C-alpha positions in Angstrom: 18.7 34.3 -7.1 21.5 36.2 -8.1 23.8 34.2 -5.4 22.7 30.8 -7.0 23.7 31.9 -10.5 26.6 33.5 -9.5 27.6 30.4 -7.8 26.7 28.3 -11.0 28.8 30.4 -13.1 31.6 30.1 -10.8 31.5 26.4 -10.5 30.7 25.7 -14.1 33.9 27.5 -15.6 35.4 23.7 -15.3 32.9 21.9 -17.6 29.1 21.5 -17.4 27.6 20.7 -13.9 25.9 17.5 -13.6 23.4 16.0 -11.1 26.5 14.3 -9.6 28.4 17.8 -9.3 25.4 18.9 -7.0 25.7 15.7 -4.8 29.4 16.7 -4.5 28.9 19.9 -3.9 26.2 19.3 -1.5 28.3 17.0 0.5 31.1 19.1 0.4 28.6 21.7 2.1 27.7 24.3 -0.8 24.1 23.5 -0.6 23.4 26.5 -2.8 25.8 25.6 -5.1 24.3 22.0 -5.4 20.7 23.5 -6.0 22.1 25.3 -8.7 23.6 22.1 -10.4 20.0 20.5 -10.2 17.9 23.2 -11.3 18.6 22.9 -15.1 17.9 19.0 -15.0 15.1 19.7 -12.8 13.7 22.2 -15.4 14.0 19.1 -18.1 12.4 16.9 -16.0 15.3 14.1 -15.0 13.9 12.1 -12.0 16.8 12.4 -9.6 17.2 16.0 -9.9 13.7 16.7 -8.8 13.8 14.1 -6.0 17.1 16.2 -4.8 15.3 19.6 -5.3 12.3 17.9 -3.0 15.1 17.0 -0.5 16.6 20.6 -0.6 13.3 22.1 -0.2 12.4 19.5 2.8 15.7 20.1 4.7 15.9 24.0 3.8 19.4 23.6 2.5 20.3 26.3 -0.4 16.4 27.2 -0.2 14.1 28.6 2.1 12.5 25.4 3.6 8.8 24.8 1.9 7.1 21.6 2.2 4.5 22.0 -0.3 7.4 22.8 -2.7 9.3 19.7 -1.7 5.9 17.5 -2.4 5.9 19.4 -5.5 9.3 18.3 -6.6 9.0 14.7 -5.0 5.4 14.2 -6.9 7.0 15.3 -10.4 9.7 12.6 -9.9 7.1 9.8 -8.4 5.0 10.1 -11.6 8.2 9.5 -13.8 9.0 6.3 -11.6 11.1 7.6 -9.5 11.0 5.1 -6.2 12.4 7.1 -3.6 10.2 9.9 -4.4 7.0 7.9 -4.4 8.0 6.8 -0.9 8.8 10.2 0.2 5.4 11.4 -1.6 3.5 9.0 0.3 4.8 9.6 3.6 5.1 13.7 3.5 1.3 13.3 2.4 0.5 11.1 4.9 1.8 13.3 7.6 -0.4 16.0 6.2 -3.2 14.4 6.3 -3.8 13.8 2.9 -4.5 10.3 3.0 -6.3 9.3 -0.2 -3.2 10.2 -2.5 -1.0 9.2 0.5 -1.8 5.5 0.5 -2.0 5.3 -3.6 1.4 6.6 -3.6 2.5 4.4 -0.5 0.8 1.3 -2.2 2.6 2.0 -5.8 6.1 2.0 -3.9 5.3 -0.7 -1.3 4.1 -2.9 -4.7 7.6 -2.1 -6.2 9.3 -3.4 -2.6 10.3 -0.1 -0.9 10.4 -1.1 2.5 9.8 1.8 4.0 6.3 2.3 1.9 5.7 -1.2 3.1 5.6 -0.6 6.5 3.8 2.8 6.6 1.2 1.0 4.4 1.1 -2.0 6.4 0.4 -0.1 9.5 -2.3 2.1 8.0 -4.0 -0.9 6.4 -4.2 -2.5 10.3 -5.2 0.5 11.9 -8.4 1.3 9.1 -6.4 5.0 8.7 -7.5 6.1 5.8 -8.3 2.9 4.0 -10.6 0.1 5.0 -9.2 -2.2 7.8 -7.6 -5.6 6.3 -5.2 -7.1 9.0 -4.4 -10.1 6.2 -3.1 -7.6 3.7 -1.5 -5.5 6.7 0.2 -8.4 8.0 1.5 -9.4 4.4 3.3 -5.7 4.0 4.7 -5.9 7.5 6.4 -9.3 6.7 7.9 -8.1 3.6 9.0 -4.8 5.5 11.0 -7.2 8.1 12.3 -9.3 5.0 13.8 -6.1 4.3 15.5 -5.9 7.4 13.6 -2.6 8.5 13.8 -3.1 12.3 10.5 -0.9 13.0 8.6 -3.3 11.1 9.8 -6.0 13.2 9.0 -4.3 16.1 5.5 -3.6 15.1 4.8 -7.5 14.6 5.7 -8.2 17.9 2.6 -6.2 18.9 0.3 -7.2 16.2 1.0 -11.1 15.8 -0.2 -12.0 19.0 -3.7 -10.5 17.9 -4.4 -11.6 14.7 -6.7 -14.5 14.0 -5.5 -17.9 12.3 -7.1 -16.4 9.1 -5.2 -13.1 8.6 -1.9 -15.2 9.2 -2.7 -17.2 6.5 -3.8 -14.3 4.2 -0.7 -12.3 5.4 1.7 -14.9 4.3 0.0 -15.6 0.9 0.2 -11.7 0.9 3.9 -11.4 1.6 4.4 -14.5 -1.0 2.9 -12.8 -3.6 4.3 -9.5 -3.0 8.0 -11.2 -3.1 6.9 -12.7 -6.8 6.3 -9.6 -7.9 2.5 -10.3 -8.4 1.0 -7.8 -6.0 -2.0 -8.4 -3.6 -3.9 -11.2 -5.0 -7.4 -9.6 -5.7 -9.7 -11.7 -3.5 -7.6 -11.4 -0.4 -7.4 -7.1 -1.3 -11.1 -7.2 -1.4 -11.8 -9.2 1.9 -11.2 -6.7 4.6 -11.9 -7.7 8.1 -15.4 -6.7 9.4 -14.9 -7.5 13.0 -11.4 -7.0 14.6 -10.2 -9.6 16.3 -10.0 -9.0 20.1 -6.2 -8.9 21.0 -5.2 -12.3 22.7 -3.7 -12.6 26.1 -0.1 -13.1 24.9 0.5 -9.2 24.1 4.0 -8.4 23.8 5.2 -5.0 23.3 3.8 -3.2 20.5 6.2 -1.5 17.5 9.5 0.2 18.6 7.4 3.6 19.3 5.9 2.5 22.6 8.6 2.0 25.4 11.0 0.5 22.9 13.6 3.0 21.2 13.3 2.2 17.3 16.1 1.1 15.7 17.8 2.4 12.6 16.4 2.1 9.1 18.9 0.0 7.1 19.4 1.5 3.7 17.6 0.3 0.8 19.3 -0.6 -2.4 22.8 0.9 -2.8 23.0 3.9 -5.4 25.8 3.6 -8.1 26.7 6.9 -6.6 26.8 8.1 -2.7 24.4 10.6 -2.2 25.4 13.9 -0.3 22.3 14.7 1.7 21.0 12.4 4.8 17.4 11.4 5.1 14.9 13.4 7.4 13.2 11.5 10.0 12.1 9.1 7.7 14.0 5.7 6.9 16.5 6.4 4.1 15.3 6.0 0.6 18.2 4.2 -0.9 21.1 3.5 0.6 24.7 4.5 -0.7 27.3 2.4 0.7 30.4 4.4 -0.6 30.4 7.6 1.6 28.0 8.0 4.1 25.8 11.2 3.7 26.5 14.5 5.5 23.6 14.5 7.9 22.4 11.3 9.7 18.7 10.3 9.2 16.7 8.5 11.9 14.9 5.4 11.3 11.0 5.4 11.1 8.6 5.5 13.5 5.6 2.2 13.9 2.5 4.2 14.9 3.1 7.9 12.7 4.4 7.2 9.1 8.3 7.7 8.6 9.5 10.8 7.5 10.6 10.7 3.6 14.7 10.2 3.5 16.2 13.5 3.1 19.0 12.4 0.8 19.3 14.0 -2.8 19.8 11.4 -5.6 23.1 11.4 -7.4 22.6 10.7 -11.1 19.4 9.2 -13.2 21.2 6.1 -13.8 20.6 5.1 -10.3 17.7 2.7 -9.7 14.8 2.2 -7.2 14.8 0.4 -4.1 13.7 -2.9 -4.6 15.7 -3.2 -7.8 18.7 -1.5 -8.0 18.6 1.8 -6.5 18.7 4.6 -9.1 22.4 5.9 -8.5 20.6 9.4 -8.2 19.0 8.8 -5.0 20.8 9.8 -2.1 20.2 7.8 1.0 21.3 7.9 4.2 24.0 5.6 4.7 24.6 6.2 8.7 21.4 6.0 10.5 18.1 6.6 8.4 15.7 8.8 9.4 12.6 7.7 11.6 9.0 7.5 9.6 6.1 8.8 11.4 2.9 6.0 10.9 -0.3 5.5 12.0 -0.6 6.2 14.6 -1.0 3.5 15.2 -3.4 2.5 16.4 -3.7 -1.1 16.8 -4.8 -3.7 18.8 -9.0 -3.6 18.4 -11.0 -2.4 21.3 -12.3 -5.4 23.0 -16.4 -5.0 23.2 -17.7 -4.1 26.5 -18.7 -7.4 28.1 -22.6 -7.8 29.3 -22.9 -9.7 32.4 -25.8 -12.4 31.8 -28.4 -12.1 34.3 -28.4 -14.7 36.4 -30.9 -17.9 36.4 -34.2 -16.7 38.3 -34.0 -18.8 41.9 -36.0 -21.2 42.3 -39.3 -21.2 44.0 -39.9 -23.4 46.4 -43.9 -24.3 48.0 -43.9 -25.7 51.6 -44.9 -29.2 51.9 -47.1 -30.5 54.5 -45.9 -32.7 57.3 -44.7 -35.6 55.4 -46.2 -38.4 58.1 -48.8 -40.1 56.7 -52.5 -39.0 57.6 -54.8 -41.0 59.5 -57.9 -42.0 57.7 -60.8 -40.2 59.4 -62.6 -43.0 61.9 -66.3 -42.6 62.2 -67.8 -45.6 64.1 -71.7 -46.6 63.9 -73.2 -47.4 67.1 -76.9 -47.6 68.1 -76.2 -45.2 70.5 -73.9 -43.4 68.7 -70.9 -42.0 71.0 -69.7 -38.4 69.7 -67.2 -38.9 67.1 -63.9 -38.3 67.6 -63.2 -35.4 64.6 -61.6 -36.8 61.7 -58.1 -36.4 61.6 -57.1 -34.4 58.9 -53.5 -33.6 58.0 -53.7 -29.9 56.7 -51.4 -29.1 54.0 -49.5 -26.1 55.0 -50.1 -23.3 52.7 -47.2 -22.4 50.1 -45.4 -19.4 51.3 -45.9 -16.8 48.9 -43.1 -17.0 45.9 -40.1 -14.8 46.6 -39.9 -12.7 42.9 -37.5 -14.0 41.0 -34.4 -12.3 41.2 -33.4 -10.8 37.6 -30.1 -9.8 37.3 -29.6 -6.3 35.5 -27.5 -6.6 32.4 -24.1 -4.4 33.4 -24.9 -1.3 31.2 -21.5 -1.1 29.3 -19.8 1.7 30.4 -18.4 4.1 27.9 -14.8 3.1 27.0 -12.2 5.7 27.2 -9.3 6.3 24.3 -5.7 5.3 25.4 -2.7 5.1 23.7 -0.9 2.1 24.3 2.7 1.7 24.3 4.0 -1.2 24.7 3.3 -5.0 27.1 5.9 -6.1 29.1 6.4 -9.6 30.9 6.8 -7.6 34.4 5.7 -4.9 36.6 9.5 -3.8 36.7 9.9 -3.5 33.0 6.7 -1.7 32.4 7.7 0.9 35.0 10.9 1.3 33.3 9.6 1.3 29.9 7.2 4.5 31.4 10.1 6.5 32.7 11.7 6.5 29.5 8.8 7.4 27.5 8.3 10.0 30.1 11.7 11.3 30.0 12.4 11.5 26.7 8.4 12.1 25.1 7.2 14.4 28.3 6.1 17.2 25.8 4.5 14.9 23.6 2.6 13.2 26.4 1.2 16.4 27.9 -1.3 15.1 30.9 -1.8 12.0 30.2 -1.4 9.2 32.8 0.4 6.3 32.5 -2.5 3.1 33.0 -1.1 -0.1 33.8 -3.3 -2.9 33.0 -2.1 -6.4 33.9 -3.3 -9.1 30.8 -2.7 -12.3 31.5 1.3 -12.8 31.5 2.1 -9.3 30.8 1.5 -5.8 31.9 0.2 -3.7 29.4 1.4 0.2 29.8 -0.8 2.5 28.3 -1.5 6.4 28.5 -5.1 8.3 28.8 -7.8 8.3 29.1 -8.5 10.2 26.4 -12.0 11.7 25.7 -12.0 10.8 21.8 -10.0 8.5 19.5 -9.0 12.0 17.8 -7.3 13.1 20.6 -5.7 9.4 21.4 -4.4 9.7 17.6 -2.7 12.8 18.0 -0.7 11.9 21.1 0.4 8.6 19.3 1.1 10.5 16.0 3.3 12.8 17.9 5.0 10.0 19.9 5.4 8.1 16.6 7.1 11.1 15.3 9.6 11.1 17.9 10.5 7.4 17.6 8.0 5.5 19.5 6.0 3.1 18.5 2.2 3.1 19.7 -1.1 2.3 18.6 -4.9 3.7 19.8 -7.3 1.5 21.9 -10.0 1.6 24.3 -9.9 0.9 27.8 
């Protein structure tokens, strides 16, 4: 604390420090000086200063790293309407497992046009992770994130679209149009969740960037007036500053896990949120944004086990007697009866006993194991290459899971497993998503 005060005293002799002063110090590598400049404004409740303090605690720059304190600063800034703080708070809460509060903030930011929030919230709705599953609304949010040029959203849609029902596609397009107009999600569509997930279509395509596909860098949102010094953490940057790229390079979000919140401090309270002109104080990585870690994403609905229909019983046949006509019995009346030839009677063959009707025993559906799908490829060669890439880059996250290559129509699915429970599969998927690989949980 004495060090911070000393730095503050040394740097304020030329004039009172401002939020922008802190940004400049941060950019110059004087993290403690930046924190000293922001603290007084944060104490006064200035949204950008609160957000920047959250970034400092998130990254452990100028202060001891503390995610709980970072979330507290984000929460205070978010309550004042700071858009990047709302998105960062939603993402960090999602990663901490606090789904209920997380989804409230993600929806707030997503409805205001924050692409990272739209992406994570859309994946959560599609997977039913923390909220009732609603493919139509999920599709709408992901469409908006793709329109904002978020690469993770574009990759996720390649995976999701083949499995959507026509009704979900129509609903999603209506939701996207309503969000674009600022009207939010139509009430009727928000209430209409999907009771039965649609079975994935055969034309499955590679899922979000989390699988074997590399995650693209997230483009910065709206450009704030001042270039923030800090860079975004492992989540897509909140607001992008075109001026000077932030000191640290952030990585884009990932499909299945929620993206990490941006790690760039805001600059001045004049900056506006992502969709609307970004708040000047908000610092977004201009270089490469961070990768989000969303929801596991989990994603193609498990296909119900098919129970083989019992074959119809074989018809029983009754043996027929000799088809030749039977001659009538001949009786000759004579005075002296001659011995009567025995009447010729054609005996009907006794019907052979009916074989018991064969009743096929219905196949008892086997308990299907849980898997993590990494993608679907048009050839086995591509599938092998994708698996090699994942195994090399994310071997620790995969653990003992084995690759499963499953032909499906014109494509080859690449999956990991088997896992004994959905929770175990979701855990591995979340680790992959955090590392930048798109994936989702399914059943084999």
